[in-house]
N, C-alpha and C positions, 0 to 999 in steps of 0.2 A: 742278640739285641742288648744284652747286658754290657757287652764290650763296647758297643756304640754309646750307650748311656754313660759308662765310666769315662770314655775318652772325651765325651762332651763336657762332663762336669770338670774333669781335670784340666782340660784346655781353658775352660771359662775361669776356673780358679787362678790359673797361672796368669792369664791376661788381666784379671781383676787385681791381683797382687801387683803386677807391673804398673797398673794405673794408680793404685794407692801410693806406690813409691813415687811415681811421677807427680802426683798431687802434693806430696810432702816436700819433694825437691823444689818445686815451684811455689810452695807455700800458698796454695789455693785454699780459699775458704771452704768450709763445709756448708754447702747449701744444695737445695734440690736442683737448681739450675746447673751448677757445676757438676753434680753427680750425673745428671742426664746427659750433659755434654761429654763427660768422660765415658759414659755408657755408649754413646754414639761413636766415640773413637774406638772403643772396644769392638763394636759392631763392624767398624771398618777394618779392624785388624782380623776379625773372624772372616770377613769377606775376602780379604787378601789371602788368608790361609786356604780358604776353599777354592780360590782361583788358582793358587799354586798347586794344590792337591785336592781335586774335587771329592775324593773319597777319604779325605783327612788321613793321609799316610797309610791307606789300605786297611784301616780299622773300621770303616763305616760302610756297610753294604746298604743298598737301596731298599727301604721298607715302604715306600710310597710317599706321596706328597703330604698327606696329613701328618705322618711321623716326622718328616723333615721340617715342616713348619713348627710343630710342637718342640722339636729338638732345638731349633734356632731360637725360638722364644725362650726356652729354658736357659740357653746360653746367655742371652741378654739379661734375663732375670737374675741369674747367679752373679753376673758382673755387677748389676745395680745393687743387689743386696749386700755384696761385699763392700762396695763403695759407701753405702749408707751406714753400714755397721761399723766401719773403721773411721 
């Protein structure tokens, strides 16, 4: 379970950093609307990753629906926090 948690956090941090770089390249303003939009883009990127590899590259065993929902919520929260903090 710890490996699943760490892969979730690391994936979310990488996507969040990519979105921060994207925001700086396009000189987007820092506002809640922009941050929520970029978080939605990050959610789309996570969805694409999970469609390509449902078990996220073999690191993510199935622990039940509750765990999966909490994990994906955590991924989006990490991305949003990173965007708001930078």
